C-alpha positions in Angstrom: 2.6 -7.1 16.0 1.4 -3.6 15.2 4.0 -0.9 15.2 3.3 2.8 15.7 6.0 5.5 15.5 4.5 8.4 13.6 6.7 11.1 15.2 10.1 9.4 15.2 12.6 8.7 12.4 13.0 4.9 12.6 11.9 1.9 14.7 13.6 -1.5 14.3 13.6 -4.8 16.0 16.3 -7.4 16.4 16.8 -10.5 18.4 19.3 -9.9 21.1 21.5 -12.9 20.6 23.1 -12.9 24.1 23.0 -15.5 26.9 19.2 -15.1 27.0 17.8 -16.5 23.8 14.4 -14.9 23.9 15.1 -11.2 24.1 14.1 -8.5 21.7 16.2 -5.4 21.1 14.1 -2.3 20.1 15.9 0.6 18.4 14.4 4.1 18.3 16.1 6.5 16.0 15.8 10.3 16.0 17.4 12.2 13.0 17.5 16.0 13.3 19.4 19.0 12.0 20.8 22.2 13.5 17.2 23.3 14.4 16.7 20.1 16.4 13.5 19.3 14.4 13.2 15.6 14.1 12.6 14.2 10.6 9.7 11.8 10.3 10.3 8.2 9.1 9.0 8.9 5.6 11.8 11.5 5.1 14.5 10.0 7.4 14.6 6.5 6.0 15.2 7.4 2.3 17.9 9.9 3.4 19.7 7.4 5.5 19.5 4.7 2.8 21.1 7.1 0.3 23.7 8.3 2.8 24.9 4.8 3.5 24.6 3.6 -0.1 21.8 1.2 0.9 24.2 -0.6 3.2 23.4 -1.5 6.9 24.9 1.0 9.3 23.7 -0.5 12.6 23.2 -4.0 13.9 20.2 -3.1 16.0 21.6 -4.8 19.1 21.7 -3.2 22.5 25.1 -2.0 23.7 26.5 -1.8 27.2 27.7 1.8 26.9 27.6 4.8 24.6 29.6 5.1 21.4 30.0 7.7 18.6 30.5 7.3 14.8 31.1 9.8 12.1 30.1 9.6 8.4 31.3 12.0 5.7 34.3 13.3 3.8 37.3 15.4 4.8 37.7 18.8 3.3 41.2 20.4 3.0 40.3 24.1 3.0 43.8 25.6 2.8 46.7 25.1 0.4 48.9 23.9 3.3 46.4 21.2 4.1 46.2 20.1 0.5 50.1 20.0 0.3 51.0 18.5 3.7 47.8 16.8 4.9 45.4 17.6 7.7 43.9 16.3 10.9 40.3 15.2 11.4 39.2 15.4 15.0 35.9 14.4 16.8 35.0 15.3 20.3 31.9 14.5 22.4 31.9 14.7 26.2 35.1 13.0 27.3 35.6 11.1 24.0 38.2 12.6 21.6 39.8 11.0 18.6 42.1 12.3 15.9 42.9 10.9 12.5 45.7 12.1 10.2 45.0 12.4 6.4 47.9 12.3 3.9 48.0 13.3 0.3 48.3 10.4 -2.1 51.7 8.7 -1.6 53.7 5.8 -2.8 56.9 4.0 -1.7 60.2 5.1 -3.1 63.6 3.5 -2.5 66.5 5.8 -1.9 70.0 5.8 -0.5 68.7 5.7 3.0 66.0 3.1 2.4 62.3 3.4 1.7 60.5 6.7 1.9 56.9 7.8 1.2 56.8 10.2 -1.8 53.7 12.4 -2.4 52.1 11.9 -5.8 49.5 14.7 -5.7 47.6 17.1 -3.5 45.1 16.1 -0.8 41.6 16.7 -2.2 38.2 15.9 -0.7 38.6 12.5 0.8 35.8 10.0 2.0 36.6 8.6 5.4 35.9 5.0 4.5 37.7 1.7 4.7 39.1 2.0 1.1 41.5 4.8 2.2 42.5 3.1 5.4 45.2 0.4 5.9 44.5 -2.9 4.3 44.5 -4.6 0.9 44.1 -7.9 -0.9 45.3 -10.7 1.4 44.7 -8.7 4.6 41.6 -10.2 6.2 41.0 -7.3 8.5 40.3 -4.9 5.7 40.6 -6.3 2.1 39.3 -3.0 0.7 42.1 -0.9 2.0 45.6 -0.1 0.7 49.2 -0.3 2.1 49.3 -4.0 2.9 52.3 -5.8 1.3 53.0 -9.5 1.6 56.5 -8.9 0.1 58.0 -5.7 1.3 60.8 -5.9 -1.3 58.3 -5.3 -4.1 56.8 -2.1 -2.5 58.3 0.4 -4.9 55.6 2.5 -6.5 52.8 0.9 -4.4 50.4 3.3 -2.6 50.2 3.9 1.2 47.0 4.4 3.1 45.8 8.0 3.2 44.0 7.7 6.6 46.1 6.8 9.7 45.8 7.0 13.4 47.7 10.1 14.6 49.9 8.1 16.9 50.5 5.1 14.6 51.9 6.2 11.2 53.2 3.8 8.6 57.0 4.0 8.5 58.2 0.9 6.6 56.8 -1.4 3.9 55.4 -4.6 5.3 54.3 -2.8 8.5 50.8 -3.7 9.7 48.5 -1.2 11.3 45.0 -1.2 12.9 42.2 0.2 10.8 42.0 4.0 11.2 38.3 4.8 10.9 35.5 6.8 12.6 32.9 4.3 11.3 32.0 0.8 12.6 34.9 -1.7 12.1 34.5 -4.9 10.2 33.5 -7.8 12.5 36.5 -9.9 11.3 39.2 -7.3 12.2 41.6 -8.2 15.0 40.3 -5.5 17.3 36.8 -7.0 17.3 37.7 -10.6 16.7 39.6 -10.7 20.0 36.3 -9.9 21.8 34.2 -12.5 20.1 34.6 -15.4 22.5 35.0 -19.1 22.4 34.1 -20.9 19.1 34.1 -24.5 20.3 31.9 -27.5 19.3 29.1 -26.3 21.6 29.0 -23.0 19.8 29.1 -24.6 16.4 26.2 -26.9 17.2 24.0 -24.6 19.2 24.7 -20.9 18.6 26.6 -20.3 15.3 26.5 -17.8 13.8 25.2 -16.0 16.9 27.8 -14.7 19.4 29.2 -17.2 21.9 27.9 -17.2 25.4 31.2 -15.7 26.6 31.3 -12.9 24.0 32.7 -9.7 25.4 30.1 -6.9 25.6 32.6 -4.6 24.0 32.2 -6.5 20.7 28.7 -5.0 20.3 30.2 -1.4 20.4 31.2 -2.0 16.7 33.4 1.1 16.6 37.0 1.3 17.8 37.3 1.4 21.6 38.6 5.0 21.6 35.1 6.1 20.3 33.3 4.6 23.4 32.0 6.4 26.5 32.2 4.9 30.0 28.4 4.9 30.3 25.4 5.6 28.2 25.0 9.0 26.8 22.9 11.5 28.7 21.7 13.1 25.5 22.8 16.7 26.3 26.5 16.4 25.5 28.4 19.0 23.5 30.1 17.8 20.3 32.4 19.1 17.6 34.1 17.8 14.4 37.2 19.4 12.7 37.9 19.1 9.0 34.7 17.6 7.8 32.6 20.6 6.6 32.9 22.0 3.1 33.1 25.6 4.4 33.8 25.7 8.1 37.0 24.3 9.7 35.0 23.2 12.7 31.4 22.3 13.2 29.6 21.5 16.5 26.6 21.6 18.6 24.8 20.2 21.7 22.6 17.2 21.8 19.0 18.2 22.5 18.3 15.9 25.4 15.3 14.1 23.9 13.4 11.6 26.0 12.7 8.5 23.9 10.0 6.2 25.3 8.9 2.7 24.3 5.5 1.1 25.1 4.2 -2.3 24.4 1.1 -4.4 25.0 1.2 -8.2 25.1 -2.4 -8.4 23.7 -4.4 -5.8 22.0 -7.2 -6.0 24.5 -5.2 -6.0 27.7 -5.1 -2.7 29.7 -1.5 -3.5 31.0 1.1 -1.3 29.4 4.8 -2.1 29.7 7.4 0.7 29.4 10.9 -0.8 29.4 13.9 1.4 30.2 15.5 3.1 27.2 19.2 4.1 26.8 21.0 6.3 24.3 23.9 4.1 23.2 24.8 5.4 19.7 25.4 8.9 18.3 26.0 9.3 14.5 27.4 12.6 13.3 27.0 13.9 9.8 29.1 17.1 9.9 28.9 18.2 6.3 25.1 18.6 6.5 25.0 19.4 10.2 22.7 16.4 11.1 22.8 14.0 14.0 21.2 10.6 14.4 20.5 9.3 18.0 19.8 5.6 18.5 18.0 4.7 21.7 17.5 1.1 22.7 15.3 -1.0 24.9 15.4 -4.7 25.6 12.4 -6.8 26.4 11.9 -10.5 27.1 9.7 -12.4 24.7 8.2 -15.8 24.7 8.4 -16.2 20.9 11.6 -15.9 18.9 10.3 -13.2 16.7 8.3 -11.4 19.4 5.0 -12.7 18.1 3.6 -12.5 21.7 3.7 -8.7 21.5 0.5 -7.4 20.0 1.3 -3.6 19.9 4.6 -1.8 20.1 5.1 2.0 19.8 7.6 4.7 20.5 7.4 8.4 21.1 9.9 11.1 22.1 9.6 14.2 24.3 11.6 17.4 24.4 13.5 18.3 27.6 11.5 21.4 28.2 8.2 19.5 28.0 6.5 17.8 30.9 6.7 14.1 31.1 3.4 12.6 29.8 1.8 9.7 31.5 2.0 6.2 29.9 -1.8 6.3 29.3 -1.5 9.6 27.4 1.3 8.3 25.3 -0.6 5.1 24.4 -3.7 7.1 23.6 -1.5 9.1 21.1 0.0 5.9 19.7 -3.2 3.9 19.5 -6.2 6.3 19.7 -9.2 4.6 21.2 -12.4 4.6 19.2 -14.8 6.6 21.2 -18.5 5.8 20.9 -20.5 8.7 19.4 -22.3 10.8 22.0 -25.9 9.8 22.7 -28.4 11.7 20.7 -29.7 14.6 22.8 -33.3 15.8 22.3 -33.4 19.2 20.7 -35.7 21.6 22.5 -38.3 23.0 20.2 -37.5 26.5 19.2 -40.0 29.0 20.5 -41.1 31.5 17.9 -43.2 34.6 18.7 -45.3 34.7 15.6 -47.4 37.7 16.7 -44.2 39.8 17.1 -43.0 38.8 13.7 -46.4 39.6 12.1 -46.4 43.0 13.9 -42.9 43.9 12.6 -43.9 42.9 9.1 -47.2 44.8 9.3 -45.3 48.0 10.4 -42.9 47.7 7.5 -45.7 47.1 5.0 -47.8 50.0 6.4 -44.8 52.4 5.9 -44.3 51.3 2.3 -48.0 51.6 1.5 -48.1 55.1 3.1 -45.3 56.3 0.9 -47.1 54.7 -2.1 -50.4 56.3 -1.2 -48.8 59.8 -1.0 -47.3 59.4 -4.4 -50.5 57.9 -5.9 -52.5 61.0 -4.6 -50.2 63.3 -6.5 -50.6 61.3 -9.6 -54.4 61.1 -9.3 -54.6 64.9 -8.7 -52.7 65.6 -11.9 -54.8 63.1 -13.8 -58.0 64.7 -12.5 -56.9 68.1 -13.8 -56.4 66.6 -17.2 -59.7 64.9 -17.1 -61.6 68.1 -16.3 -60.5 69.6 -19.6 -62.2 66.8 -21.5 -65.3 66.6 -19.2 -64.2 63.5 -17.4 -64.2 63.3 -13.6 -61.8 61.0 -11.7 -62.8 59.6 -8.3 -59.7 58.9 -6.1 -61.7 56.6 -3.9 -61.8 54.0 -6.7 -58.1 53.6 -6.3 -57.5 52.7 -2.6 -53.9 52.2 -1.4 -54.5 50.3 1.9 -52.0 47.7 3.2 -53.4 44.2 3.7 -54.0 43.0 7.2 -51.3 40.3 7.8 -52.8 39.2 11.1 -56.2 38.4 9.4 -54.4 36.6 6.6 -52.4 34.5 9.1 -55.7 33.3 10.7 -57.0 31.8 7.4 -56.7 28.1 7.1 -54.3 26.9 4.4 -55.8 25.9 1.2 -56.1 22.2 0.9 -53.9 20.9 -1.9 -55.5 18.4 -4.2 -53.5 15.1 -3.9 -51.7 14.2 -7.0 -53.5 11.4 -9.0 -51.3 10.0 -11.8 -54.2 8.1 -13.3 -56.4 11.1 -13.4 -53.6 13.2 -15.1 -53.1 10.4 -17.7 -56.8 10.3 -18.4 -56.9 14.1 -18.8 -54.0 14.0 -21.3 -55.6 11.3 -23.3 -58.9 13.1 -23.3 -57.2 16.3 -24.6 -55.5 14.3 -27.4 -58.8 12.6 -28.3 -60.6 16.0 -28.3 -58.0 17.6 -30.6 -58.1 14.6 -32.9 -61.9 14.7 -33.1 -61.8 18.4 -33.8 -59.3 17.8 -36.6 -61.5 15.2 -38.2 -64.5 17.5 -37.9 -62.6 20.3 -39.6 -61.5 18.0 -42.5 -65.1 16.9 -43.0 -66.3 20.5 -43.1 -63.5 21.5 -45.5 -64.4 18.5 -47.8 -68.0 19.8 -48.0 -66.9 23.3 -49.1 -64.5 21.8 -51.7 -67.2 19.4 -53.0 -65.0 16.4 -52.1 -65.4 13.3 -50.2 -63.7 13.4 -46.8 -61.7 10.2 -47.5 -60.4 11.7 -50.8 -59.3 14.9 -49.0 -57.5 12.9 -46.3 -55.6 10.9 -48.9 -54.6 14.1 -50.7 -53.3 15.5 -47.5 -51.2 12.4 -46.9 -49.8 12.6 -50.4 -48.8 16.2 -50.0 -47.1 15.5 -46.7 -45.2 12.6 -48.3 -44.1 14.6 -51.4 -43.2 17.8 -49.5 -39.6 18.8 -50.4 -37.1 19.1 -47.6 -36.2 22.7 -46.7 -33.2 23.8 -48.7 -30.1 25.2 -47.0 -30.1 29.0 -47.1 -27.4 30.5 -49.2 -26.7 33.9 -47.5 -24.7 35.3 -50.4 -27.5 34.3 -52.9 -30.1 35.8 -50.6 -28.1 39.0 -50.5 -28.3 39.4 -54.3 -32.1 39.4 -54.0 -32.2 42.4 -51.6 -33.1 45.8 -53.1 -29.9 47.5 -52.3 -27.6 49.8 -54.3 -24.8 48.1 -56.0 -22.1 49.8 -54.0 -23.8 49.0 -50.7 -24.5 45.4 -51.8 -20.8 44.9 -52.7 -19.6 46.2 -49.3 -22.0 43.9 -47.5 -21.1 41.0 -49.8 -17.4 41.5 -48.9 -18.1 41.7 -45.1 -20.4 38.7 -45.2 -17.8 36.6 -47.2 -15.1 37.4 -44.7 -17.3 36.5 -41.8 -18.3 33.2 -43.3 -14.6 32.4 -44.1 -13.7 33.1 -40.4 -16.5 30.8 -39.2 -15.2 28.0 -41.5 -11.6 28.4 -40.3 -12.7 28.4 -36.6 -14.8 25.3 -37.2 -11.8 23.6 -38.9 -9.5 24.5 -35.9 -12.1 23.1 -33.4 -12.3 19.8 -35.4 -8.5 19.5 -35.6 -8.1 20.0 -31.8 -10.9 17.6 -31.0 -9.3 14.9 -33.2 -6.0 15.5 -31.5 -7.7 15.1 -28.1 -9.4 11.9 -29.1 -6.1 10.5 -30.3 -4.4 11.3 -27.0 -7.3 10.0 -24.9 -8.8 7.0 -26.7 -10.0 5.5 -23.5 -11.5 8.6 -22.0 -15.0 7.6 -23.2 -16.3 4.1 -24.0 -17.7 5.5 -27.2 -14.1 6.1 -28.5 -12.9 2.6 -27.6 -12.2 1.0 -31.0 -10.5 -2.1 -29.5 -11.8 -5.3 -30.9 -14.1 -7.3 -28.6 -12.6 -10.3 -26.9 -12.4 -13.4 -29.0 -15.0 -16.0 -28.2 -15.6 -19.5 -29.3 -18.3 -20.4 -31.8 -20.8 -21.1 -29.1 -19.8 -18.4 -26.6 -22.7 -16.7 -24.9 -22.6 -13.6 -22.7 -25.9 -13.9 -20.9 -28.3 -11.0 -20.3 -29.1 -9.9 -16.8 -32.0 -12.4 -16.4 -32.5 -15.0 -13.6 -31.1 -18.4 -14.4 -32.8 -21.6 -13.5 -31.6 -25.1 -13.5 -33.6 -25.9 -16.6 -32.1 -22.9 -18.5 -28.6 -23.9 -17.5 -29.0 -27.5 -18.6 -30.6 -26.4 -21.8 -27.7 -24.1 -22.6 -25.3 -27.0 -21.9 -27.3 -29.3 -24.2 -26.9 -26.7 -27.0 -23.2 -26.5 -26.4 -23.2 -22.9 -25.3 -20.1 -21.6 -23.6 -21.3 -19.2 -20.9 -19.3 -16.3 -19.6 -20.1 -14.0 -16.7 -23.4 -15.6 -15.8 -24.8 -15.3 -12.2 -26.4 -18.3 -10.5 -28.1 -17.3 -7.3 -29.8 -19.7 -5.0 -30.0 -22.6 -7.5 -30.3 -26.2 -6.6 -27.9 -27.9 -9.0 -27.4 -31.1 -6.9 -26.8 -34.2 -8.9 -26.7 -32.2 -12.1 -24.6 -33.4 -15.1 -22.6 -30.7 -16.8 -19.7 -32.8 -18.1 -17.3 -30.8 -20.2 -19.4 -27.6 -19.9 -17.7 -24.1 -20.2 -18.8 -21.6 -17.5 -16.0 -19.1 -17.3 -16.0 -16.2 -14.9 -19.4 -17.1 -13.5 -20.8 -16.5 -10.0 -22.4 -19.2 -7.9 -24.0 -17.6 -4.8 -25.7 -19.8 -2.2 -26.1 -22.6 -4.7 -26.4 -26.4 -3.9 -24.1 -28.5 -6.0 -24.0 -31.6 -3.8 -23.1 -34.8 -5.8 -23.0 -32.8 -9.0 -21.3 -34.6 -11.9 -19.1 -32.0 -13.5 -15.9 -33.7 -14.7 -13.8 -31.8 -17.2 -15.8 -28.6 -16.8 -14.1 -25.3 -17.4 -14.8 -22.9 -14.5 -11.8 -20.6 -15.2 -12.1 -17.4 -13.1 -15.5 -18.4 -11.5 -16.4 -17.6 -7.9 -18.3 -19.8 -5.4 -19.8 -18.1 -2.3 -21.6 -20.0 0.4 -22.1 -23.0 -1.8 -22.6 -26.7 -0.9 -20.1 -28.6 -3.0 -20.1 -31.8 -1.0 -19.4 -35.0 -3.0 -19.1 -32.9 -6.2 -17.2 -34.5 -9.1 -14.7 -32.0 -10.6 -12.1 -34.5 -11.8 -9.9 -33.0 -14.5 -11.8 -29.8 -14.2 -10.3 -26.4 -15.2 -10.4 -24.4 -12.0 -7.7 -21.8 -12.7 -8.1 -18.6 -10.8 -11.4 -19.7 -9.2 -12.4 -18.3 -5.8 -14.1 -20.4 -3.1 -15.4 -18.6 0.0 -17.3 -20.2 2.9 -18.1 -23.3 1.0 -18.6 -27.0 2.0 -16.4 -29.4 0.2 -16.7 -32.8 2.0 -15.6 -35.8 -0.1 -15.3 -33.6 -3.2 -13.4 -35.3 -6.1 -10.9 -32.9 -7.8 -8.3 -35.5 -8.9 -6.2 -34.1 -11.8 -8.0 -30.7 -11.7 -6.1 -27.5 -12.5 -6.2 -25.0 -9.7 -3.4 -22.7 -10.6 -3.7 -19.3 -8.7 -7.0 -20.4 -7.2 -7.9 -19.0 -3.7 -9.9 -20.7 -0.9 -11.1 -18.9 2.2 -13.2 -20.3 4.9 -13.6 -23.7 3.1 -14.5 -26.7 5.2 -14.3 -30.2 3.9 -13.2 -33.7 5.0 -11.5 -36.2 2.7 -11.2 -34.0 -0.3 -9.3 -35.7 -3.2 -6.8 -33.5 -5.0 -4.6 -36.3 -6.2 -2.4 -35.3 -9.2 -3.9 -31.8 -9.1 -2.1 -28.9 -10.7 -2.3 -26.3 -8.0 0.8 -24.1 -8.4 0.3 -20.8 -6.5 -2.8 -22.1 -4.8 -3.8 -19.8 -1.9 -5.5 -21.2 1.3 -6.0 -18.8 4.2 -7.3 -18.6 7.7 -10.5 -20.6 8.3 -9.9 -23.4 5.9 -10.5 -26.7 7.7 -9.4 -29.6 5.4 -8.8 -32.7 7.5 -7.7 -35.8 5.6 -7.2 -34.0 2.3 -5.4 -36.1 -0.3 -2.7 -34.2 -2.2 -0.7 -37.2 -3.5 1.6 -36.3 -6.4 -0.1 -32.8 -6.6 1.9 -29.8 -7.8 1.8 -27.1 -5.1 4.9 -25.2 -6.1 4.8 -21.6 -4.8 1.5 -22.3 -3.0 0.6 -20.2 0.0 -1.1 -21.8 3.0 -1.4 -19.7 6.1 -3.2 -20.8 9.3 -4.8 -23.8 7.5 -5.8 -27.0 9.3 -4.7 -30.1 7.4 -4.5 -32.9 10.0 -4.0 -36.4 8.5 -3.3 -35.0 5.1 -1.7 -37.3 2.5 1.2 -35.6 0.8 2.9 -38.6 -0.8 5.1 -37.5 -3.7 3.6 -34.1 -3.7 5.6 -31.1 -4.9 5.9 -28.2 -2.5 8.9 -26.4 -3.9 9.1 -22.8 -2.6 5.7 -23.2 -0.9 4.6 -21.2 2.1 3.0 -23.2 4.9 2.9 -20.8 7.8 1.3 -21.8 11.1 -0.5 -24.8 9.5 -1.7 -27.9 11.3 -0.1 -30.9 9.5 -0.3 -33.3 12.4 -0.3 -37.0 11.5 0.2 -36.2 7.8 1.9 -38.7 5.4 4.5 -37.3 3.1 6.6 -40.2 1.7 9.1 -38.8 -0.7 7.5 -35.4 -0.4 9.5 -32.7 -2.3 9.5 -29.5 -0.2 12.8 -27.9 -1.1 13.0 -24.3 0.1 9.5 -24.5 1.5 8.7 -22.5 4.7 6.9 -24.3 7.5 7.5 -21.6 10.2 5.3 -22.1 13.2 3.5 -25.2 11.9 2.6 -28.3 13.8 4.4 -31.3 12.3 3.8 -33.6 15.2 3.5 -37.3 14.4 4.1 -36.7 10.7 5.4 -39.6 8.6 7.6 -38.0 6.0 10.1 -40.8 5.3 12.5 -39.9 2.5 11.2 -36.4 2.0 13.4 -33.8 0.4 13.5 -30.8 2.7 16.7 -29.2 1.5 17.0 -25.6 2.6 13.5 -25.7 4.0 12.6 -23.5 7.0 11.4 -25.4 10.1 11.6 -22.4 12.4 9.4 -22.8 15.6 7.8 -26.0 14.4 6.5 -28.8 16.6 8.1 -32.2 15.8 6.8 -34.5 18.5 7.1 -38.1 17.4 7.8 -36.9 13.9 9.3 -39.6 11.5 11.9 -37.9 9.3 14.0 -40.9 8.5 16.1 -40.8 5.4 15.1 -37.2 4.7 17.3 -34.7 3.0 17.7 -32.0 5.7 20.7 -30.2 4.2 20.9 -26.6 5.2 17.5 -26.7 6.9 16.8 -23.7 9.2 15.5 -25.1 12.5 15.8 -22.3 14.9 13.3 -22.7 17.7 12.1 -26.2 16.6 10.7 -28.2 19.5 9.6 -31.8 19.9 10.2 -35.1 21.7 10.8 -38.4 20.1 11.6 -37.2 16.6 13.3 -39.9 14.4 16.1 -38.7 12.2 17.8 -42.0 11.3 19.6 -41.9 8.0 18.7 -38.3 7.4 21.2 -36.0 5.6 22.1 -33.4 8.3 24.8 -31.3 6.7 24.7 -27.6 7.7 21.7 -28.5 9.8 21.3 -28.1 13.6 17.9 -29.7 14.0 19.2 -32.5 16.3 20.8 -29.9 18.6 17.7 -27.8 18.6 15.6 -30.8 19.6 18.0 -31.7 22.3 17.9 -28.2 23.6 14.2 -28.6 24.6 
């Protein structure tokens, strides 16, 4: 079931445990403040959890009318209230209730009998059950105070501080109803009288759910004087006296929200159901001026847990907003994925090239005209100067004419020579060869001038290059001493240069210190700084390079005793291969054929098999811890005694797999695994997780399934003699025709299982949860059925 409620404060589901067994109660909560802005669930839920000290504050069941509850403390604001007590009053519509709060008191015996003597002032007081009537030995409210089994021993004992205004405590030993504005305990007399008949039928069929004749008022939870005659309209005015830290009275008006619930039975169906929603609970938090409204809807379901509902969502609307259609609300809750719009052909953009060229030509002509005028002035002045020296300057030799862009645009573009890498390489090598030949020719010519042989000159050059000293570091201060400067000037420069060099050395030291500090804080920021030692490996451990593996290479590595880690085997045919005792840890086998391979005792820890053929493979006593199998064939595979702790199989198909005596704690098998006839005799599957797995005809004789999860599995016709499945969960599984004689199913969950013709003789079914179990012809002879209603559930079919 997919839930969607982004705009509301909370959405909860509960089985409505009334006369109709398959009904789901949906609660929509809206938490808001004085501004009527609803808090989203991410803020509302933590606030409510803290407010109620992580205790449940609502049963989630639909009520037959509206009720109000108040949570908070009383605040005596005046000295008179602190001395004499005060009243706390809540009003909403026609509902009004008053509680009287007393200062701390205790019983005192006087000449006229018992009297209540104040022992201190009234301070801020939580309106909870601890300060109401009750006490040890009083089942209605063991947490309270004032209850006395022996009135004669009442001297000095405290009285309750919270009382109903019309029912004060007058004498020791007097019993009172609980004075509270919160929900009452279910065991108190006021609610217990509404519970109904608890006979053998209720014990066998419905306990601990309410009896069929349970009074609807029991679901109100609060005292009857806090209930309305009908559901709340949502626009009522409310007020609370004495529960605000500053104001004597606080109040407001409910904002008349419209809560709406929508559901789909299947995700693909267009049918949308919108059940009626009623506001049945109002929670007031006066000290912070917040209100919580709880709306509820009730829908019939075919599954106990509502699994036949695919999508469920809730929205709310304000009273001044128009009512949206159901389709619009569902689109908001579950936005449809719209296909992208079809690609529209883009019309080619029409460009008037001639107009662009004309505008560019006009701008260029104007620039050239200005340049020509300036050039004429320059040439005229230059001509005057030239005449003095008998030189004549012809201005016609320096034209200033703008180019013709239209003519240039008509020229065909120059053809670019295609890039030829081979030709470029050849040119580079040719240039190198030419330079080398020129160098050799120059050495030959120089040897002639020096009257030496060319080979001797070449050897002398090599010797000089080899013996050439490395350039020494320049000493600036020593170099300064060699400069021809006056002594005073040289001393000044020497001082300045020394100070600059010292500042440079200090700056460099600061940089090195900071860098070392950063490296110490962030050792893993760079792999170059990782000084952690490499993982330990055995003597023959080999981490292979990224090269393709072949069957021959793998068999050769095994023959050498290499322990491979992280190797990748892709598309190999390893059928009938013999790798007995090999070590192939954290390797990948992708699309490999391992049919009839002989690999007993192999260590494949952490390895992964994808789309592999493992039919008839021999993996007896193999180490398969944390291995992953995906979409593999495993028919008649032999894995007896293998270790499969924390292994995971997905999409694995195989008949008659042998996992006898396997160590498979925390094994995970998920949807798509088809394993008919699998043998798990004496295997350890503690804490294993099997969901939607098909295991018809499986052999589970003596297997250990303690705390295992087997949800919606097909275990038809399986054999489980003396199977140990204590506290295992088989919810929704098909256990028809199973033969589990003598199995230990203590505290197991058999909710919604099928048990047609199941043989559970002599089984331990103590405290088994069997709600919704169905089946005809199940055999329970000799079974331990204490705290178990499985026979009644099966008779209820």
